[in-house]
TIVEX-601486 format. One line per 4 residues: number of its first residue (from 1); for each residue x, y, z of N, C-alpha, C, O, CB. Coordinates in nm, 2 decimals, decimal comma. Glycine has a CB too. Layout:
% residues N
NUM = X:Y:Z:X:Y:Z:X:Y:Z:X:Y:Z:X:Y:Z; ... .
This chain:
% residues 218
1 = 8,99:12,05:10,47:8,93:12,02:10,60:8,85:12,16:10,64:8,87:12,26:10,57:9,04:11,97:10,72; 8,79:12,16:10,74:8,70:12,25:10,79:8,79:12,37:10,90:8,82:12,34:11,01:8,60:12,15:10,87; 8,82:12,48:10,86:8,92:12,54:10,99:8,83:12,60:11,07:8,72:12,65:11,03:9,05:12,66:10,96; 8,89:12,61:11,21:8,79:12,65:11,32:8,89:12,74:11,38:9,01:12,73:11,35:8,72:12,52:11,41 .
5 = 8,84:12,84:11,48:8,93:12,91:11,57:8,85:12,92:11,69:8,73:12,95:11,68:8,99:13,04:11,52; 8,92:12,90:11,83:8,82:12,90:11,92:8,80:13,05:11,95:8,88:13,14:11,93:8,85:12,82:12,05; 8,64:13,03:12,00:8,61:13,18:12,08:8,66:13,17:12,19:8,69:13,07:12,25:8,49:13,22:12,11; 8,66:13,32:12,23:8,69:13,37:12,36:8,62:13,32:12,46:8,50:13,32:12,45:8,69:13,49:12,36 .
9 = 8,69:13,28:12,58:8,62:13,20:12,70:8,52:13,27:12,73:8,41:13,22:12,76:8,71:13,17:12,82; 8,55:13,43:12,74:8,43:13,51:12,81:8,29:13,48:12,71:8,17:13,47:12,75:8,47:13,70:12,80; 8,35:13,47:12,60:8,18:13,45:12,49:8,15:13,30:12,53:8,03:13,30:12,57:8,20:13,45:12,27; 8,20:13,19:12,54:8,16:13,09:12,58:8,08:13,07:12,73:7,96:13,04:12,74:8,25:13,03:12,57 .
13 = 8,15:13,10:12,82:8,07:13,14:12,95:7,94:13,23:12,93:7,83:13,20:12,99:8,17:13,22:13,05; 7,96:13,34:12,86:7,85:13,39:12,86:7,72:13,33:12,78:7,61:13,35:12,81:7,88:13,49:12,83; 7,75:13,27:12,72:7,66:13,12:12,65:7,59:13,07:12,75:7,47:13,05:12,76:7,76:12,99:12,60; 7,69:13,03:12,84:7,63:12,93:12,93:7,58:13,01:13,03:7,59:12,95:13,14:7,72:12,82:12,98 .
17 = 7,53:13,12:13,04:7,55:13,17:13,20:7,38:13,11:13,27:7,35:13,13:13,39:7,58:13,41:13,20; 7,30:13,06:13,19:7,19:12,98:13,24:7,22:12,83:13,26:7,13:12,77:13,30:7,08:12,98:13,15; 7,33:12,78:13,25:7,34:12,64:13,24:7,47:12,64:13,36:7,57:12,72:13,37:7,37:12,58:13,07; 7,42:12,51:13,43:7,55:12,45:13,53:7,59:12,37:13,50:7,71:12,36:13,51:7,53:12,41:13,65 .
21 = 7,52:12,26:13,44:7,57:12,14:13,38:7,63:12,12:13,26:7,53:12,15:13,19:7,50:12,07:13,36; 7,72:12,09:13,19:7,76:12,08:13,07:7,86:11,94:13,01:7,97:11,93:13,04:7,82:12,20:13,05; 7,80:11,88:12,96:7,90:11,81:12,85:7,98:11,86:12,74:7,95:11,97:12,69:7,83:11,74:12,80; 8,05:11,81:12,69:8,16:11,84:12,60:8,15:11,71:12,49:8,14:11,59:12,51:8,30:11,86:12,69 .
25 = 8,16:11,79:12,39:8,22:11,71:12,26:8,33:11,78:12,20:8,35:11,90:12,19:8,11:11,71:12,14; 8,43:11,66:12,15:8,52:11,75:12,08:8,50:11,66:11,93:8,40:11,61:11,89:8,71:11,76:12,16; 8,65:11,68:11,84:8,64:11,65:11,74:8,79:11,60:11,69:8,89:11,67:11,69:8,58:11,73:11,69; 8,78:11,48:11,65:8,90:11,39:11,59:8,96:11,38:11,49:9,04:11,30:11,45:8,89:11,30:11,59 .
29 = 8,90:11,52:11,43:8,96:11,51:11,27:9,03:11,70:11,27:9,13:11,76:11,32:8,78:11,47:11,12; 8,95:11,72:11,22:8,99:11,90:11,18:8,98:12,00:11,29:9,04:12,11:11,28:8,87:11,97:11,06; 8,92:11,98:11,38:8,93:12,08:11,50:9,08:12,01:11,56:9,18:12,08:11,58:8,77:12,06:11,63; 9,07:11,91:11,58:9,18:11,86:11,65:9,34:11,90:11,58:9,44:11,92:11,65:9,16:11,71:11,67 .
33 = 9,33:11,90:11,46:9,46:11,95:11,34:9,47:12,09:11,40:9,58:12,15:11,42:9,41:11,96:11,15; 9,33:12,15:11,43:9,35:12,29:11,42:9,34:12,34:11,57:9,30:12,46:11,59:9,24:12,36:11,32; 9,37:12,25:11,66:9,41:12,24:11,80:9,28:12,34:11,84:9,31:12,42:11,93:9,59:12,30:11,84; 9,15:12,35:11,81:9,08:12,37:11,89:8,96:12,29:11,95:8,87:12,35:12,00:9,05:12,46:11,85 .
37 = 8,97:12,15:11,94:8,88:12,07:11,98:8,93:11,92:12,01:8,86:11,82:12,02:8,77:12,09:11,89; 9,07:11,94:12,03:9,14:11,80:12,04:9,12:11,75:12,19:9,02:11,79:12,25:9,32:11,81:12,00; 9,20:11,66:12,24:9,21:11,60:12,37:9,27:11,72:12,49:9,22:11,74:12,61:9,32:11,46:12,34; 9,37:11,79:12,42:9,40:11,90:12,49:9,33:12,01:12,52:9,35:12,08:12,62:9,48:11,93:12,45 .
41 = 9,24:12,02:12,43:9,16:12,16:12,41:9,02:12,12:12,53:8,96:12,19:12,61:9,09:12,21:12,21; 9,00:11,97:12,50:8,89:11,92:12,59:8,89:11,95:12,73:8,81:11,99:12,81:8,89:11,79:12,58; 9,05:11,91:12,74:9,12:11,89:12,92:9,09:12,05:12,92:8,99:12,09:12,98:9,35:11,84:12,96; 9,16:12,15:12,86:9,16:12,30:12,88:9,01:12,36:12,95:8,98:12,42:13,05:9,20:12,37:12,73 .
45 = 8,94:12,32:12,86:8,82:12,37:12,84:8,73:12,33:13,01:8,66:12,40:13,09:8,76:12,29:12,68; 8,78:12,22:13,01:8,71:12,15:13,13:8,78:12,22:13,28:8,71:12,26:13,37:8,76:11,96:13,13; 8,85:12,23:13,28:8,92:12,30:13,36:8,89:12,42:13,41:8,89:12,46:13,52:9,01:12,30:13,32; 8,87:12,51:13,24:8,84:12,61:13,27:8,67:12,67:13,32:8,65:12,77:13,38:8,89:12,67:13,17 .
49 = 8,55:12,55:13,28:8,46:12,57:13,29:8,45:12,51:13,44:8,34:12,54:13,49:8,39:12,53:13,19; 8,52:12,46:13,51:8,49:12,42:13,65:8,58:12,55:13,72:8,51:12,60:13,81:8,55:12,25:13,70; 8,66:12,59:13,72:8,71:12,73:13,76:8,58:12,84:13,76:8,55:12,94:13,82:8,83:12,77:13,67; 8,55:12,79:13,69:8,38:12,91:13,66:8,26:12,85:13,74:8,15:12,91:13,73:8,31:12,90:13,47 .
53 = 8,27:12,77:13,81:8,16:12,70:13,88:8,08:12,63:13,82:7,96:12,63:13,85:8,08:12,78:13,94; 8,13:12,56:13,71:8,05:12,47:13,61:8,10:12,36:13,64:8,21:12,35:13,69:8,06:12,49:13,46; 7,99:12,23:13,60:8,02:12,12:13,63:8,02:12,03:13,49:7,92:12,01:13,41:7,92:12,08:13,73; 8,12:11,99:13,47:8,14:11,92:13,36:8,09:11,76:13,38:8,16:11,68:13,45:8,30:11,94:13,32 .
57 = 7,99:11,73:13,32:7,92:11,59:13,33:8,01:11,49:13,24:7,97:11,37:13,28:7,74:11,59:13,27; 8,08:11,48:13,17:8,14:11,39:13,07:8,20:11,49:12,93:8,17:11,61:12,91:8,01:11,26:13,03; 8,28:11,41:12,87:8,31:11,43:12,73:8,31:11,32:12,64:8,30:11,21:12,69:8,42:11,48:12,72; 8,32:11,32:12,51:8,32:11,25:12,40:8,44:11,32:12,30:8,47:11,44:12,31:8,18:11,25:12,34 .
61 = 8,49:11,23:12,20:8,59:11,26:12,11:8,55:11,17:11,99:8,63:11,08:11,95:8,73:11,23:12,17; 8,43:11,20:11,93:8,41:11,13:11,83:8,52:11,14:11,72:8,59:11,24:11,73:8,30:11,16:11,79; 8,56:11,07:11,64:8,67:11,13:11,52:8,59:11,22:11,43:8,65:11,32:11,39:8,76:10,99:11,41; 8,48:11,20:11,39:8,42:11,30:11,30:8,25:11,35:11,37:8,15:11,27:11,35:8,41:11,21:11,15 .
65 = 8,23:11,43:11,42:8,13:11,44:11,49:7,99:11,49:11,38:7,88:11,47:11,41:8,17:11,55:11,60; 8,03:11,53:11,29:7,96:11,61:11,15:7,92:11,46:11,10:7,86:11,48:11,00:8,08:11,72:11,01; 7,92:11,32:11,13:7,90:11,21:11,08:7,78:11,16:11,18:7,81:11,14:11,30:8,03:11,14:11,06; 7,67:11,13:11,14:7,57:11,11:11,21:7,57:10,98:11,27:7,52:10,97:11,38:7,46:11,14:11,14 .
69 = 7,63:10,88:11,23:7,64:10,73:11,27:7,74:10,75:11,40:7,70:10,72:11,52:7,71:10,62:11,13; 7,86:10,81:11,37:7,95:10,86:11,47:7,88:10,89:11,64:7,87:10,83:11,74:8,01:10,99:11,40; 7,84:11,05:11,57:7,82:11,09:11,70:7,68:11,03:11,78:7,66:11,06:11,90:7,82:11,24:11,71; 7,60:10,96:11,70:7,49:10,88:11,78:7,55:10,77:11,88:7,50:10,75:11,99:7,40:10,81:11,67 .
73 = 7,65:10,71:11,84:7,70:10,58:11,88:7,79:10,66:12,02:7,78:10,60:12,13:7,80:10,49:11,74; 7,87:10,78:11,99:7,90:10,85:12,12:7,83:10,89:12,24:7,86:10,88:12,36:7,95:10,93:12,08; 7,72:10,94:12,17:7,60:10,99:12,29:7,54:10,87:12,33:7,54:10,86:12,45:7,48:11,08:12,24; 7,50:10,79:12,27:7,44:10,65:12,34:7,52:10,60:12,44:7,46:10,57:12,54:7,43:10,52:12,23 .
77 = 7,66:10,57:12,44:7,76:10,56:12,51:7,74:10,63:12,66:7,76:10,58:12,77:7,86:10,61:12,43; 7,71:10,76:12,63:7,69:10,84:12,74:7,58:10,94:12,82:7,57:11,03:12,90:7,77:10,91:12,70; 7,49:10,83:12,74:7,34:10,87:12,80:7,34:10,91:12,96:7,29:11,02:12,99:7,23:10,73:12,79; 7,39:10,85:13,03:7,35:10,86:13,17:7,46:11,01:13,22:7,45:11,07:13,33:7,38:10,69:13,28 .
81 = 7,53:11,03:13,15:7,62:11,17:13,20:7,51:11,30:13,12:7,50:11,42:13,16:7,83:11,17:13,12; 7,45:11,26:13,02:7,40:11,36:12,93:7,24:11,36:13,02:7,19:11,47:13,03:7,41:11,30:12,75; 7,21:11,29:13,05:7,05:11,28:13,13:7,09:11,39:13,26:7,00:11,44:13,31:6,99:11,09:13,20; 7,24:11,41:13,30:7,25:11,50:13,41:7,32:11,60:13,37:7,40:11,66:13,44:7,32:11,43:13,53 .
85 = 7,31:11,64:13,26:7,36:11,77:13,19:7,24:11,86:13,15:7,13:11,81:13,14:7,44:11,74:13,04; 7,28:12,01:13,14:7,16:12,10:13,15:7,21:12,16:12,94:7,13:12,22:12,86:7,19:12,25:13,33; 7,30:12,14:12,92:7,36:12,18:12,79:7,48:12,07:12,71:7,52:11,97:12,76:7,43:12,32:12,83; 7,52:12,09:12,61:7,65:12,05:12,51:7,69:12,17:12,45:7,64:12,27:12,38:7,61:11,94:12,38 .
89 = 7,86:12,13:12,51:7,91:12,23:12,47:7,99:12,20:12,34:8,08:12,12:12,37:7,98:12,27:12,57; 8,01:12,24:12,21:8,10:12,14:12,12:8,21:12,21:12,04:8,21:12,30:11,94:8,00:12,04:12,02; 8,30:12,15:12,10:8,42:12,21:12,04:8,44:12,15:11,88:8,50:12,04:11,87:8,55:12,17:12,14; 8,41:12,20:11,79:8,42:12,16:11,61:8,35:12,26:11,58:8,32:12,35:11,67:8,35:12,01:11,54 .
93 = 8,32:12,27:11,44:8,29:12,33:11,33:8,13:12,35:11,37:8,07:12,29:11,46:8,32:12,24:11,21; 8,07:12,45:11,27:7,92:12,45:11,28:7,88:12,34:11,23:7,77:12,32:11,29:7,86:12,53:11,22; 7,92:12,25:11,14:7,88:12,13:11,13:7,83:12,04:11,20:7,72:11,98:11,19:7,94:12,10:11,10; 7,95:12,00:11,31:7,92:11,92:11,42:7,88:11,97:11,53:7,87:11,90:11,63:8,02:11,85:11,46 .
97 = 7,84:12,12:11,54:7,74:12,16:11,62:7,64:12,11:11,63:7,58:12,04:11,71:7,72:12,26:11,61; 7,60:12,16:11,44:7,47:12,10:11,41:7,42:11,96:11,41:7,30:11,92:11,43:7,46:12,13:11,31; 7,52:11,89:11,38:7,53:11,72:11,38:7,49:11,70:11,53:7,38:11,66:11,54:7,71:11,65:11,35; 7,54:11,72:11,62:7,54:11,68:11,74:7,38:11,77:11,83:7,36:11,74:11,94:7,71:11,73:11,80 .
101 = 7,32:11,85:11,76:7,19:11,89:11,78:7,12:11,82:11,70:7,01:11,82:11,74:7,17:12,03:11,75; 7,12:11,74:11,58:7,00:11,71:11,50:7,02:11,52:11,56:6,92:11,44:11,54:7,01:11,76:11,29; 7,13:11,46:11,62:7,10:11,37:11,69:7,14:11,33:11,80:7,22:11,24:11,83:7,11:11,30:11,63; 7,07:11,46:11,89:7,10:11,44:12,06:6,91:11,41:12,06:6,82:11,48:12,02:7,20:11,65:12,18 .
105 = 6,91:11,29:12,11:6,77:11,25:12,17:6,70:11,33:12,25:6,59:11,37:12,22:6,77:11,15:12,24; 6,79:11,36:12,37:6,74:11,47:12,48:6,69:11,59:12,46:6,62:11,65:12,54:6,84:11,51:12,56; 6,73:11,64:12,33:6,70:11,76:12,30:6,74:11,87:12,39:6,67:11,97:12,43:6,57:11,76:12,27; 6,87:11,84:12,43:6,98:11,94:12,53:6,99:12,06:12,42:6,97:12,04:12,30:7,18:11,84:12,58 .
109 = 7,03:12,22:12,51:7,09:12,31:12,46:7,21:12,27:12,41:7,29:12,19:12,47:7,10:12,41:12,53; 7,23:12,31:12,30:7,38:12,32:12,21:7,46:12,41:12,17:7,44:12,49:12,09:7,38:12,29:12,09; 7,57:12,40:12,24:7,66:12,59:12,21:7,77:12,54:12,17:7,84:12,44:12,21:7,70:12,72:12,36; 7,81:12,64:12,05:7,95:12,60:11,99:8,06:12,70:12,09:8,04:12,81:12,14:7,96:12,64:11,81 .
113 = 8,17:12,62:12,08:8,31:12,71:12,17:8,38:12,72:12,04:8,50:12,70:12,06:8,42:12,61:12,33; 8,36:12,74:11,93:8,46:12,73:11,79:8,39:12,89:11,71:8,29:12,95:11,74:8,41:12,55:11,67; 8,47:12,91:11,62:8,39:12,96:11,49:8,47:12,92:11,40:8,60:12,92:11,40:8,36:13,12:11,47; 8,37:12,88:11,30:8,39:12,81:11,14:8,48:12,91:11,08:8,46:13,03:11,11:8,23:12,79:11,04 .
117 = 8,59:12,88:10,98:8,63:13,03:10,93:8,63:12,99:10,77:8,57:13,06:10,68:8,82:13,10:10,99; 8,69:12,87:10,75:8,69:12,84:10,59:8,74:12,71:10,57:8,78:12,65:10,68:8,79:12,93:10,50; 8,75:12,65:10,46:8,79:12,50:10,39:8,92:12,55:10,36:8,94:12,65:10,29:8,70:12,43:10,26; 9,00:12,46:10,40:9,16:12,48:10,39:9,24:12,40:10,37:9,18:12,29:10,36:9,22:12,52:10,47 .
121 = 9,37:12,40:10,37:9,48:12,29:10,33:9,58:12,31:10,44:9,60:12,42:10,49:9,55:12,30:10,17; 9,67:12,19:10,49:9,75:12,23:10,64:9,85:12,20:10,54:9,84:12,10:10,47:9,73:12,15:10,82; 9,97:12,30:10,55:10,09:12,28:10,49:10,18:12,19:10,54:10,14:12,11:10,62:10,14:12,37:10,48; 10,35:12,17:10,50:10,40:12,06:10,60:10,45:12,13:10,75:10,50:12,05:10,83:10,55:11,98:10,52 .
125 = 10,45:12,25:10,78:10,48:12,34:10,87:10,35:12,36:10,97:10,36:12,42:11,08:10,53:12,47:10,78; 10,23:12,30:10,93:10,09:12,30:11,01:10,04:12,44:11,02:10,01:12,48:11,13:10,10:12,23:11,16; 10,04:12,53:10,88:9,95:12,65:10,86:9,87:12,61:10,83:9,87:12,49:10,80:9,97:12,75:10,79; 9,74:12,71:10,81:9,63:12,67:10,73:9,59:12,77:10,63:9,56:12,88:10,66:9,51:12,64:10,82 .
129 = 9,58:12,71:10,48:9,55:12,81:10,39:9,40:12,79:10,34:9,37:12,67:10,34:9,65:12,82:10,27; 9,32:12,86:10,31:9,20:12,89:10,27:9,23:12,86:10,09:9,31:12,93:10,03:9,16:13,05:10,31; 9,18:12,76:10,05:9,21:12,74:9,89:9,08:12,67:9,83:9,08:12,60:9,73:9,37:12,64:9,85; 8,97:12,67:9,90:8,86:12,64:9,84:8,71:12,69:9,90:8,69:12,70:10,02:8,87:12,51:9,83 .
133 = 8,61:12,70:9,79:8,52:12,78:9,84:8,39:12,72:9,83:8,28:12,78:9,85:8,53:12,90:9,78; 8,41:12,57:9,80:8,28:12,48:9,80:8,20:12,55:9,69:8,08:12,56:9,74:8,19:12,48:9,95; 8,20:12,59:9,57:8,15:12,67:9,48:8,05:12,61:9,39:7,98:12,65:9,29:8,25:12,73:9,41; 8,07:12,50:9,46:7,98:12,35:9,35:8,00:12,35:9,18:7,94:12,28:9,11:7,78:12,36:9,37 .
137 = 8,10:12,46:9,13:8,17:12,42:9,00:8,31:12,45:8,97:8,36:12,56:8,92:8,10:12,47:8,90; 8,36:12,33:9,00:8,52:12,32:8,98:8,56:12,35:8,87:8,51:12,31:8,76:8,57:12,20:8,99; 8,67:12,43:8,89:8,73:12,44:8,75:8,89:12,43:8,75:8,95:12,49:8,66:8,68:12,57:8,67; 8,95:12,38:8,83:9,09:12,32:8,89:9,14:12,28:8,74:9,23:12,33:8,68:9,08:12,18:9,02 .
141 = 9,07:12,16:8,68:9,10:12,13:8,59:9,18:12,22:8,43:9,25:12,19:8,33:9,01:12,08:8,60; 9,11:12,33:8,47:9,18:12,45:8,37:9,25:12,53:8,38:9,31:12,57:8,28:9,13:12,51:8,32; 9,26:12,58:8,52:9,34:12,67:8,60:9,49:12,61:8,67:9,56:12,67:8,75:9,24:12,72:8,71; 9,50:12,46:8,62:9,63:12,43:8,69:9,60:12,40:8,84:9,68:12,44:8,92:9,73:12,55:8,68 .
145 = 9,49:12,34:8,87:9,51:12,34:9,04:9,50:12,44:9,12:9,53:12,44:9,24:9,63:12,31:9,08; 9,45:12,52:9,07:9,49:12,70:9,11:9,36:12,75:9,14:9,30:12,79:9,05:9,55:12,81:8,97; 9,30:12,75:9,27:9,12:12,81:9,24:9,10:12,95:9,24:9,11:12,98:9,36:8,99:12,76:9,36; 9,09:13,05:9,16:9,03:13,14:9,11:8,94:13,26:9,17:8,94:13,38:9,18:8,99:13,08:9,04 .
149 = 8,83:13,13:9,21:8,72:13,13:9,30:8,77:13,22:9,43:8,74:13,33:9,47:8,66:12,97:9,35; 8,83:13,16:9,47:8,93:13,12:9,63:9,03:13,25:9,61:9,02:13,36:9,66:9,05:12,93:9,63; 9,12:13,22:9,53:9,26:13,29:9,57:9,26:13,44:9,51:9,33:13,53:9,55:9,39:13,20:9,51; 9,18:13,44:9,42:9,14:13,59:9,34:9,07:13,67:9,46:8,98:13,61:9,52:9,02:13,56:9,19 .
153 = 9,08:13,80:9,49:8,99:13,85:9,56:8,85:13,89:9,52:8,76:13,89:9,61:9,04:13,93:9,60; 8,84:13,91:9,38:8,74:13,91:9,26:8,67:13,81:9,22:8,56:13,83:9,16:8,78:13,94:9,16; 8,73:13,70:9,24:8,66:13,55:9,17:8,66:13,58:9,06:8,57:13,53:8,98:8,51:13,50:9,21; 8,77:13,65:9,01:8,74:13,63:8,86:8,82:13,50:8,79:8,91:13,44:8,82:8,79:13,75:8,79 .
157 = 8,72:13,48:8,65:8,74:13,37:8,56:8,82:13,35:8,49:8,89:13,25:8,47:8,66:13,35:8,50; 8,84:13,48:8,43:8,92:13,48:8,29:9,02:13,60:8,31:8,99:13,71:8,29:8,83:13,51:8,15; 9,13:13,55:8,35:9,25:13,61:8,35:9,22:13,78:8,48:9,12:13,84:8,51:9,29:13,64:8,15; 9,37:13,79:8,51:9,38:13,90:8,64:9,26:14,08:8,57:9,20:14,10:8,46:9,64:13,96:8,65 .
161 = 9,26:14,14:8,67:9,20:14,27:8,66:9,31:14,36:8,64:9,43:14,33:8,66:9,11:14,31:8,78; 9,28:14,47:8,61:9,35:14,56:8,56:9,44:14,64:8,67:9,52:14,73:8,66:9,26:14,64:8,47; 9,38:14,59:8,78:9,49:14,62:8,89:9,58:14,53:8,95:9,60:14,54:9,07:9,44:14,66:8,99; 9,62:14,47:8,89:9,72:14,35:8,88:9,86:14,41:8,87:9,90:14,45:8,76:9,69:14,26:8,75 .
165 = 9,94:14,43:8,98:10,09:14,51:8,92:10,22:14,43:8,98:10,24:14,41:9,09:10,10:14,71:8,98; 10,27:14,41:8,90:10,41:14,31:8,91:10,39:14,20:8,99:10,46:14,17:9,08:10,54:14,38:8,97; 10,25:14,11:8,93:10,23:13,99:9,00:10,15:14,02:9,12:10,10:13,92:9,19:10,36:13,94:9,05; 10,12:14,11:9,15:10,07:14,11:9,30:9,93:14,16:9,27:9,89:14,22:9,17:10,16:14,22:9,42 .
169 = 9,84:14,13:9,37:9,72:14,17:9,39:9,69:14,32:9,45:9,74:14,36:9,56:9,66:14,07:9,47; 9,60:14,39:9,37:9,60:14,53:9,40:9,51:14,53:9,54:9,53:14,62:9,61:9,54:14,62:9,26; 9,41:14,44:9,58:9,35:14,44:9,70:9,46:14,44:9,82:9,46:14,52:9,91:9,25:14,32:9,70; 9,58:14,32:9,79:9,66:14,30:9,93:9,78:14,31:9,82:9,79:14,21:9,74:9,63:14,16:10,05 .
173 = 9,88:14,42:9,82:10,01:14,42:9,76:10,11:14,29:9,84:10,22:14,28:9,80:10,09:14,58:9,79; 10,07:14,23:9,90:10,19:14,12:10,00:10,14:13,98:9,88:10,22:13,92:9,81:10,13:14,07:10,25; 10,02:13,97:9,88:9,97:13,87:9,75:9,98:13,85:9,66:9,94:13,93:9,58:9,90:13,84:9,72; 10,03:13,73:9,61:10,06:13,73:9,44:9,91:13,67:9,36:9,82:13,59:9,39:10,22:13,60:9,41 .
177 = 9,92:13,76:9,25:9,78:13,74:9,17:9,74:13,61:9,14:9,82:13,53:9,09:9,79:13,81:9,04; 9,64:13,57:9,17:9,58:13,44:9,14:9,64:13,42:8,95:9,72:13,34:8,90:9,39:13,46:9,16; 9,61:13,47:8,93:9,55:13,48:8,74:9,71:13,48:8,71:9,74:13,43:8,61:9,42:13,66:8,65; 9,82:13,54:8,79:9,98:13,50:8,74:10,01:13,36:8,78:10,05:13,28:8,69:10,10:13,59:8,82 .
181 = 9,99:13,32:8,89:10,01:13,17:8,93:9,98:13,13:8,84:10,07:13,11:8,76:9,94:13,11:9,03; 9,84:13,11:8,82:9,79:13,05:8,71:9,84:13,01:8,57:9,86:12,90:8,52:9,70:13,12:8,70; 9,87:13,14:8,52:9,96:13,17:8,42:10,08:13,08:8,40:10,09:12,99:8,32:10,00:13,29:8,43; 10,17:13,11:8,48:10,31:13,08:8,52:10,27:12,90:8,52:10,32:12,81:8,45:10,38:13,17:8,70 .
185 = 10,18:12,89:8,59:10,20:12,71:8,62:10,16:12,66:8,47:10,22:12,56:8,43:10,06:12,63:8,75; 10,05:12,73:8,39:10,03:12,66:8,28:10,11:12,65:8,15:10,11:12,56:8,07:9,94:12,69:8,25; 10,18:12,77:8,15:10,28:12,81:8,06:10,42:12,68:8,10:10,50:12,64:8,02:10,31:13,01:8,08; 10,42:12,64:8,22:10,51:12,54:8,23:10,49:12,40:8,15:10,57:12,33:8,09:10,53:12,52:8,36 .
189 = 10,36:12,39:8,18:10,31:12,30:8,08:10,28:12,29:7,95:10,23:12,19:7,89:10,25:12,27:8,11; 10,31:12,44:7,90:10,25:12,42:7,74:10,13:12,48:7,71:10,09:12,51:7,60:10,24:12,27:7,69; 10,04:12,49:7,83:9,91:12,49:7,78:9,87:12,62:7,82:9,75:12,63:7,86:9,81:12,37:7,84; 9,93:12,71:7,82:9,88:12,87:7,84:9,81:12,92:7,73:9,77:13,03:7,75:10,01:12,97:7,85 .
193 = 9,77:12,86:7,60:9,71:12,90:7,52:9,60:12,91:7,54:9,52:12,98:7,48:9,73:12,85:7,43; 9,57:12,82:7,65:9,38:12,76:7,67:9,31:12,88:7,73:9,19:12,89:7,72:9,34:12,60:7,80; 9,39:12,96:7,78:9,35:13,08:7,88:9,28:13,19:7,77:9,25:13,30:7,81:9,49:13,15:7,97; 9,26:13,16:7,62:9,22:13,24:7,54:9,09:13,20:7,55:9,00:13,27:7,51:9,27:13,25:7,42 .
197 = 9,07:13,09:7,60:8,92:13,07:7,56:8,83:13,12:7,69:8,87:13,10:7,80:8,89:12,91:7,52; 8,72:13,17:7,66:8,66:13,29:7,76:8,59:13,17:7,85:8,56:13,07:7,78:8,53:13,44:7,67; 8,56:13,17:7,94:8,50:13,12:8,08:8,36:13,17:8,07:8,35:13,29:8,08:8,57:13,17:8,22; 8,24:13,09:8,06:8,09:13,18:8,12:8,09:13,21:8,26:8,16:13,15:8,34:7,94:13,08:8,10 .
201 = 8,00:13,29:8,29:7,99:13,35:8,41:7,96:13,23:8,52:7,91:13,12:8,48:7,89:13,46:8,39; 7,97:13,25:8,65:7,96:13,10:8,72:7,80:13,10:8,73:7,72:13,19:8,72:8,05:13,08:8,90; 7,77:12,92:8,74:7,59:12,92:8,79:7,59:12,95:8,93:7,61:12,85:9,01:7,49:12,74:8,76; 7,58:13,06:8,97:7,53:13,06:9,10:7,44:12,95:9,21:7,45:12,93:9,33:7,48:13,16:9,08 .
205 = 7,34:12,90:9,10:7,23:12,83:9,15:7,33:12,70:9,21:7,29:12,63:9,30:7,11:12,79:9,02; 7,46:12,68:9,13:7,51:12,59:9,21:7,57:12,58:9,35:7,62:12,48:9,39:7,58:12,55:9,14; 7,56:12,70:9,41:7,62:12,79:9,52:7,51:12,80:9,58:7,52:12,88:9,67:7,70:12,93:9,49; 7,38:12,77:9,57:7,29:12,82:9,67:7,27:12,73:9,81:7,28:12,61:9,84:7,16:12,85:9,58 .
209 = 7,23:12,81:9,86:7,20:12,76:10,03:7,06:12,74:10,05:6,98:12,80:9,98:7,23:12,88:10,16; 7,01:12,62:10,20:7,12:12,54:10,16:7,09:12,45:10,07:6,99:12,46:10,00:7,17:12,48:10,25; 7,19:12,32:10,06:7,21:12,25:9,97:7,22:12,14:10,04:7,27:12,14:10,16:7,31:12,27:9,89; 7,13:11,98:9,94:7,15:11,86:9,99:7,20:11,76:9,92:7,22:11,79:9,80:7,05:11,82:10,03 .
213 = 7,22:11,67:9,94:7,28:11,56:9,81:7,20:11,43:9,88:7,23:11,41:10,00:7,50:11,52:9,80; 7,12:11,35:9,82:7,06:11,23:9,85:7,13:11,12:9,82:7,15:11,09:9,70:6,95:11,21:9,78; 7,20:11,03:9,92:7,28:10,93:9,87:7,18:10,80:9,83:7,10:10,77:9,92:7,38:10,89:9,99; 7,17:10,74:9,72:7,08:10,66:9,69:7,16:10,50:9,72:7,27:10,49:9,66:7,03:10,71:9,55 .
217 = 7,13:10,40:9,78:7,20:10,30:9,80:7,16:10,21:9,69:7,04:10,19:9,68:7,19:10,26:9,94; 7,27:10,15:9,57:7,24:10,05:9,46:7,15:9,95:9,49:7,13:9,87:9,40:7,35:9,99:9,41 .
């Protein structure tokens, strides 16, 4: 999932300084889990904007605003409110913001209410952890499901650096060395000998930006 954090309200209201009427867009998936763009946050933002003399013309809560078909349908259902709006404030990740912009037929100004931080997982307690860098060349199959590109501070592909000390990372002594974790996990499976195989440098062309993937229907 995509992890987001609320922008300070002062930053949000400053971005809307030339706007009187605002339409809100939330997110029923990632931002809801992060508590940055769910129904509770939409309600809170609506009150804060109205307390700041803004008019909130309406709001929608698509399950995933980054999916064009979903945001198009929700925007179409609220065309009257949108026509009465000066701008759209999106409580979602940067993908959601850009998806709203791309699918808004009225070409309204679109502003973010959140900062996009990283790709992460949610543990049983609701904590969020960065686990993937979307590098385009996944090696989890040979590193016991532990990503060194993300979890190693240096993104090393062939074992720990010389600064590793007692299983801890030299960059952050509170963090376990990713390669020690990988070794321990592979040793449990009696697969640690495969670490002797040298991996070639990453092909950074696979992570170049921006990317696209055309899905062709059969």
